C-alpha positions as CSV (number, residue, x, y, z in Angstrom):
1,Q,111.3,20.9,124.3
2,V,108.3,21.7,121.8
3,Q,104.3,21.0,122.5
4,L,101.6,20.9,120.3
5,V,98.2,21.5,121.6
6,E,95.8,20.1,119.8
7,S,91.8,20.5,120.1
8,G,88.5,21.0,118.0
9,G,88.1,17.0,117.5
10,G,84.6,15.2,118.3
11,S,81.7,13.5,117.1
12,V,79.7,14.8,114.0
13,Q,77.0,13.3,111.4
14,P,78.3,12.8,108.4
15,G,77.8,16.0,106.4
16,G,78.6,17.9,109.2
17,S,82.1,20.0,109.8
18,L,84.7,20.5,112.5
19,R,87.8,22.6,112.8
20,L,90.7,21.3,113.9
21,S,93.2,23.5,115.7
22,C,97.1,23.1,116.7
23,A,99.0,25.4,118.8
24,A,103.0,25.3,119.1
25,S,105.1,26.4,121.7
26,G,108.5,26.0,123.2
27,S,112.2,26.2,121.8
28,F,111.9,26.9,117.9
29,R,113.2,29.4,115.2
30,S,110.7,29.0,112.7
31,I,107.9,26.7,111.7
32,E,108.8,25.5,107.9
33,V,105.5,23.1,107.2
34,M,102.9,22.6,109.6
35,G,100.5,19.5,109.4
36,W,97.5,17.3,109.7
37,Y,98.2,13.6,109.7
38,R,95.3,10.8,110.2
39,Q,95.4,7.6,110.9
40,A,91.9,4.9,110.9
41,P,91.9,1.9,112.7
42,G,94.1,-0.9,111.4
43,E,95.2,1.9,108.6
44,Q,98.4,3.7,108.3
45,R,99.1,7.1,109.3
46,E,98.4,9.5,106.5
47,L,99.1,12.8,105.7
48,A,95.6,14.8,105.3
49,A,97.0,18.5,104.5
50,S,99.9,20.3,105.4
51,I,101.1,24.3,104.9
52,I,104.1,26.1,104.4
53,T,104.9,29.0,106.2
54,G,104.1,31.0,102.6
55,G,100.7,29.9,102.5
56,S,101.0,27.3,100.0
57,A,98.8,24.0,100.7
58,N,98.5,20.5,100.2
59,Y,96.1,17.9,100.3
60,A,95.6,14.5,100.2
61,D,92.9,13.7,97.5
62,S,90.3,12.6,99.3
63,V,90.1,15.4,101.2
64,K,90.3,18.2,98.4
65,G,87.5,20.6,97.7
66,R,86.3,19.8,101.6
67,F,89.2,20.0,103.8
68,T,91.1,23.3,104.2
69,I,94.2,24.4,106.1
70,S,95.5,27.6,107.6
71,R,98.2,29.0,109.6
72,D,98.8,32.2,111.6
73,N,101.8,32.4,111.8
74,A,101.8,35.3,114.9
75,K,100.4,32.3,116.6
76,N,102.3,29.7,115.7
77,T,98.9,27.7,115.0
78,A,97.5,25.8,111.9
79,Y,93.8,25.4,111.6
80,L,91.6,22.7,109.8
81,Q,88.6,23.5,108.4
82,M,86.9,20.1,107.5
83,N,83.3,20.2,105.9
84,S,81.4,17.4,104.2
85,L,82.3,15.0,106.8
86,T,81.8,11.4,105.7
87,P,82.0,7.9,107.9
88,E,85.7,7.5,106.2
89,D,87.2,10.5,107.8
90,T,86.5,9.0,111.3
91,A,90.2,8.8,112.6
92,V,92.9,10.1,115.0
93,Y,94.2,13.3,113.8
94,Y,97.8,14.1,114.4
95,C,99.2,18.0,114.2
96,N,102.6,17.6,112.8
97,I,105.3,20.4,112.4
98,R,108.8,21.1,111.0
99,A,110.6,23.4,112.9
100,R,114.5,24.9,112.6
101,S,115.9,24.3,115.7
102,W,116.7,27.7,117.9
103,E,120.2,26.9,118.9
104,F,121.2,25.2,115.4
105,P,119.6,26.7,112.6
106,N,119.9,24.5,109.9
107,L,118.9,21.6,111.8
108,R,115.0,20.9,111.0
109,Q,113.4,19.0,113.8
110,T,109.5,16.9,113.4
111,Y,107.1,17.2,116.4
112,W,104.0,15.8,116.4
113,G,100.8,16.4,119.0
114,Q,99.2,13.8,120.8
115,G,96.1,13.6,118.5
116,T,92.5,13.9,118.4
117,Q,89.7,11.8,118.2
118,V,87.3,12.6,115.4
119,T,84.5,10.4,114.6
120,V,81.6,10.7,111.6
121,S,79.0,8.6,112.1
122,S,75.0,9.1,112.2
């Protein structure tokens, strides 16, 4: 059983900032990738940013230069610092991890958080 607890969503005016957190707990050997996806109303879920264990990060073009993803491996926690927010960033943000199974080390499993709403509006 793996749980992802997200926090930090909310409402902000254009140009503002928010910081999302995702804490993973439960039975897994290690987390290879931690990421944030987002889904706006009527749209498909898309990757916003992801980060691997070593710290290398990947960003969607739409958030490059404004969002920063980081992780604390000791706490199994990922963060998404979002700056210069625009109404187009309004979406439900989902934490996602790819973890190695504790019981079967060669097995990778993907888990999702429950989502946190981010609303950017004046």
